[in-house]
N, C-alpha and C positions, 0 to 999 in steps of 0.2 A: 620468060614465063612469069606469071603473077606470083610474087613472093607470099602474098596472103594465102593463096591456095596451097602453096608448097608447105608452109608451116602448119596450116590447118590439117592437111593430110598426114604430115609427119606426127602431129599430136595424136591423131586417130590411130595410126599404125603403132605408135609407142604403147598406147593403152591396150590395144588388141593383142600385141605380141608380148608385152612385159608386165601388164597390169595384173592386179590381184582382185578377186571378188571380196566384197564385204561379207562378213559372216556374223550371225547372231542378229539381234534386234537393230533395225535401222530407223532413223528419224523420218526420212521421206516416205511418201506413199502415193499411190495413183488415185485418181478420182473414184475408182471402184472400191477403194479401201485396201487394196492389196499393197504389201510392202514394195518399196522401190529401191532395191540394192544396186550398187554400182560396181563396175570394174574400174580401178583407179591406179594412178601413179602419183608419186610425191615429188616435190621440189622441181617443178617444171619452170624453165626460163626461156624467154625468147626476146629478140631485139630487132627493131626496125630503125633505119636511119631516115627520118622524115625529110631531112635536108637533101637526101639523094633520091627523093620520090619513092621510097619504100613504104607502102601503106598496107596495113592489115585488113584489106578488103577481100573477102572471099567471093569467087564467082561460081565455084562448084556448089556452093550453098548461097542463096541470095542474102545480101546484107541490106537490111531495111534501115538505111542510114538515117532517114528523117525521124522515125520513131526512136531510134537509139540515141541520137543527139538530143532530141527533145527531152528525154529522160535526164540528160545532163543539165539542161536548162531548169528543169523541175528541181533538181537537187541543189545546184550551185548558184543559180540565178534567182529563182523563186524562193529557194531555201525553206522548203516546207516538206512535210510528210503527208499532206492532205491529199487524199485520193480524189476528191472532187476537182481539185486543181488539175491533176493529171488527166482526168476524164474530160473535163469541160474545156480546158485550154489546149490540150494536145491530142485528145481522142484516144488515149491509151487506157485500156481497161484490164489488162492481164495482171496487174499488180493487186487486183481486188482479192485474190486468193490469200493474200498475206495481211488482210485487215486486222488491226489490233483489237483485242477484247477490252483492254484497259483504256484505249483512246479510239473509240469507234469513229469510222470515217477517215482514219489515218493508218499508217503502218507502224504507229507507235513513235516513241522518241528515237527516231532512226534517220539516217541519210540527211536530207535537207534540213530537218529540224536541228540536227547536231551541228551542221555548218553554221546555221544562224545563231544558235546558242553561244557558240564560241567565236563568232565573227571571223570564221576561218578564211574566207575568200579575201576579205579586205586586208587581213593581216598578211596573207601570202603576197598579195599584190604590192602592198607597202614595203614589205621586207625585200622583195626582189628589186624594187625601184631604189630603195634607200640604202640597202646593205647587200648588194648582189653576191658578194663572195662568201657570205655566211653559209655554213653547211647545215643549218637547221631549218631550212625551208621545207615545210611539209603540211599536209592536211591529214587528219586522223578522224575517221567517222566512228570508230568503235571506242567511244568513251565509256568507261565502266559505269560512271554515274548514270548515263542515259540508258545503258543496257539494263541496269537494275531497276530503273524507274518504271518501265512498262514492258509488256510482252511485245514480241515482234521479231521479224527476221533479223539475225545478225548480218551486218553488211558483208557481202561477199567480196566486192572490190572495196577494201576498207581504208587504204592509205596511199598517199602519193608523196614522193620525194622529188624535190626540184633543185636543179643545179645550173648555175650560169657558167657557160664554157665559151668565153670569148663573145662572139655575137649570137651564140645559140643558147637555147633553153632546153635542157635535157629533163626528161620526166621518167620516173620509175613508179610503176603501179604494183602494189602488193595486194594479193588476193588470198583469202583463206581457202577458197573453193571455186571451181569452175566446171559447169556442165557443158561439155564440148559440143554436143549436138544442139543443145538449146541456146547457149550464150557465148560460145567461143568468139565469134566475130563481133558480137554486140559489145562486150566489155572493151575489146581492143579499140574499135573505131570510136567509141564514146570518149575514151580518155586521150586518144590522139586529137580529137576535136577540142577537148578541154585544153590540152597542151597548146594547140594553135591559138585559142582564144586568150589564154594567159600570156603567151609569148607576145602576141600583138599588143596587148594592153600595156606591157612593160617595155616595149620597143626592141624586142629581140626576135630571132627567127626560131621556129621549132627545130630541134636537133634530133637526138636519139630518143627513142621510146623503148623502154624495157619493161617487160611484165614478168613477175615472179608469182607462181601459184603453188601453194602448199599441197593442194589435193586437186588434181585434174582428172575428170572421170566421165564415164559413159554409163547411163542407166541401163538396166537389164533389157527393157523394152525398146531401147534405142540402138541396140547392137546392129541389127539389120540395116537401119537407116544410116548408121555410121559407115558400114561396109559399102553402101550405095554411094555415099559421098566420096569414099576412098577410090571407088572405081571410075569416077568421072575424070575427064581430061581438063586440067587447068587452062585458063585463058592464056593465049599468047600475048595479050596486052597486059600492061600494068595499070590498073585503074588508079586515078589520082583524086584526092579530096582537096578542093580549092577553097580557101577562105578569103573573102574579099569584103570586109566590113566597111561601112561608111563612117564609122566612129572608132575611137580607141577606148571607149567606155565599155567595160565588161558587161554592164547591166543593160546596154542598148543593143547587144548582139541578138540576132534571131536566126532561125533556120534558113531564112532567105539569103543569108550571107555565105552559105555553103553551096558548093556545086561539085558534082562528081562527073569526071570525064573518062572516056575509054572503058566504060563499064557495061558488060554484056553478060549478066548472070544467067545461070541455068535454072530450070524450074525448081521451086521449093518442094520438098518432100514433107508431107504432113506427119506430125507426131504429137503425142499427148505430153503434157507437162507434168512432171512430178512435183508434188507440193510438200 
């Protein structure tokens, strides 16, 4: 049975059974202006062993792998927060709701702009190649200087930790927040793809992928959608994400280097996004 579906449904059940509702004034709201409170749990952890073909790909909810991985290219390869690049190069428009007032046309000094400012990808790659046993390999998107420089969404998936373990590269993703119905499968498969790209670049194999989320939640208008996803039967197949680049240069990889096999997703359930 597909491990991605099992963990997705376990997360939903955990929140529905044990979560608590936000009380008082909440930051998020719906497009009609109404508040968007959540039911949430804290300190959520999950692990997949990519070396054993355990992938966080959900089939009870479609995983739009191309769009999700293209966001990773936008952040870590293009290294920009420019919304025009995201729209024109990748055809992705749903980030427009978080356009910065201080830096129009961008999401502010966030995500890719922070990667570029501190040259974080090149430092990570060089560090893994030249000092693999160092325990300080990481990327951190939530730099206080950048957060205070402009308005904008604070990075949800904000840091990655990287460890060489023999022939494998293990990655831990730290998240402050995760919208289960909206982005559970997105963040997971994005960072597994990044792990595969970094591992190939430094001559290693992708190993374990672990994600820690401080606040994992379901918005109030998503409860029924979550219950529908919970009622669906997971696939008997384990989908696999295959990475076969023609180069070992991180900046030459493209979405065409990825292939997914044994993937038969069920229909998407439409829902509105909280902003």
